[in-house]
C-alpha positions, 0 to 999 in steps of 0.5 A: 646905870649899875645897881646892887643891894648891899643888905635888906631887912630888919638888920639894915637896908642899903643899896648902891646905884652907880651912873656915869657921873655919880655913886649914891647909896639909897638908905644907910641902915648899917654902921659906917664900918659895915657899909665900908665892908659891904661896899668893898665886896663890890669894889667900891668905897665910901670915899667914892660915894657922893650922896645918900638918899633916905627913905625914912627915919627908922634905924634899919634905914638910917643907923649909919648916918651918925658914923658917916660924919667921918665922910664930910663930902657926903650929901644927904637927901631927905624931906624935911620931916625925915631930916628933922627926925634923924637929926634929933639922934645925931651929934653933928649936922650932916649936909642935908639936901631937902626935897619936897615929897612928890617933887622931881629934881636932879642930882648930877646925871640922876633925875630923882622922883620921890613918892609918898608911901604909907608907913608908920614914919614921919613922911616916908618915901620911895624913889624912882631914879632915872639916867640917860637919854631917850633913844640914845644908842650909847646912853639909853634912859634907864630907871630904877624904883626903890620901894621898901616899908609900905603897908599897901600900894596906892596908885602913885606906887603903881605909877612909880614902877610902871616905866622902870627897868628895875623894881626893888620892892618889899615882900615882907611877910607871909600872913600865916607865918606872921599869925603863927609867930610866937616872938611878937606881941599881937600889937606888933603883928597888927602894926606889921600887917596894917595899912602903915606897916609892911607889904605881905607876899600876897600884897606885893604879888598883887601889885606886880600882877596888876601893873605887869609892865613889859619894860621890867627887866629885873624885880628884887623882892626884899625886906623879908622877915627872918621869922615871918617869911621864907624863901619857899613862901615867897616863891610860892606866892610869886610863881604865877607872876614869874611865869607871866613875866617870863622875860623878867628876872626875879631875885629874892633877897634874904636877910644878910644877903647882898646881890651882885652889881647888875648892869642895866 
């Protein structure tokens, strides 16, 4: 498996996952033109992408679906509530592939498990993607968890990340910086910090410290707020966890940043 983050944050979210037999995007929160540019930077094209997996219907995760009508070969995986919410804003009918939240299914050589997450959307999910064979020397089984946009981490989220080699999880805001922010009204701050909003640095740190799986090889901290978070705040919040998980690499992904392709 190979993985990279094309972009993460309120301006747009998308990640690329490559296996031996498939290439998929997780979310498409940028225009089709921007996605093409981001993919070109890592040597890929939209023509080579097979499917898009959608976590929920907010624009920073699905804005590209309309423009992707130029690529009719694409399949779009979502639960029914998310597909309905996105479809209302489209001028075409994508090739929807519907799944039930909490279910497990296969797409080519990917095994996909969806997980309900608490967020202010119709039926938001996180994903765990697995590929390969347990014990196989040449194609060992590897798993990646993708969790963005959740207000807190219920037990199913703990189980989602426990047996993965790679975890992508949001570390959205610093509570002190959110409180001090002058650009957002109090109601928006309450939504962000609420149980159906976004994980703070402290909440994301608590999740990782609680699970602390020895299988983890890389953690991506994503969806950082441009105004209500900072790299120093994230580094300070996770300093002790990084020391405890010294065999695991941590990557802080700021807005406007892409990551190199990581080979599992």
